[in-house]
C-alpha positions in Angstrom: -72.7 -64.4 -15.3 -68.9 -63.9 -15.4 -67.2 -62.0 -18.1 -65.5 -64.5 -20.6 -62.3 -62.4 -20.7 -62.0 -62.6 -16.9 -62.3 -66.4 -17.0 -59.8 -66.6 -19.9 -57.3 -64.5 -17.9 -57.5 -66.9 -15.0 -57.0 -70.0 -17.1 -54.1 -69.0 -19.4 -50.9 -67.1 -19.7 -49.4 -65.9 -23.0 -45.7 -65.3 -23.2 -43.2 -64.6 -26.1 -41.7 -67.8 -27.6 -38.2 -67.0 -26.3 -39.4 -66.5 -22.7 -39.6 -70.2 -21.8 -36.3 -71.3 -23.2 -34.7 -71.9 -19.8 -37.8 -72.8 -17.8 -39.9 -75.0 -20.2 -38.7 -78.3 -18.7 -39.4 -77.1 -15.1 -42.9 -76.0 -16.1 -43.6 -79.4 -17.7 -42.4 -81.2 -14.5 -43.9 -79.0 -11.9 -47.3 -77.9 -13.2 -50.3 -79.5 -14.9 -50.4 -77.2 -17.9 -51.0 -77.5 -21.6 -48.3 -75.5 -23.5 -49.3 -74.5 -27.0 -47.0 -72.9 -29.5 -48.8 -70.2 -31.5 -46.9 -68.1 -34.0 -44.3 -66.3 -32.0 -45.7 -67.0 -28.5 -46.6 -69.7 -26.1 -50.1 -70.1 -24.5 -50.0 -71.9 -21.2 -53.5 -73.2 -20.3 -54.5 -74.8 -17.0 -56.8 -74.5 -14.0 -57.0 -71.1 -12.3 -54.9 -72.6 -9.4 -52.2 -73.9 -11.7 -52.1 -70.7 -13.7 -51.7 -68.7 -10.5 -48.8 -70.9 -9.3 -47.2 -70.9 -12.8 -47.5 -67.1 -13.0 -45.6 -66.8 -9.7 -43.0 -69.3 -10.8 -42.4 -67.4 -14.0 -42.2 -64.0 -12.2 -39.6 -65.4 -9.8 -37.5 -66.4 -12.8 -37.8 -63.0 -14.5 -40.2 -64.0 -17.3 -42.3 -60.9 -18.2 -45.9 -61.5 -19.1 -48.0 -59.0 -21.1 
């Protein structure tokens, strides 16, 4: 049985709330993600494939992820 934290890591990205200022619109248009605002940060939730693609997209734009 897979470890729940491993599954969670493959289906979500957590970034500071100011990290998406310039790329939020592009994320909404290009990826099938749910973007949740949660007290000082955003939680991006999606399928493992979309999370992997979005992670690469964010990295190319200089968004640091914890």
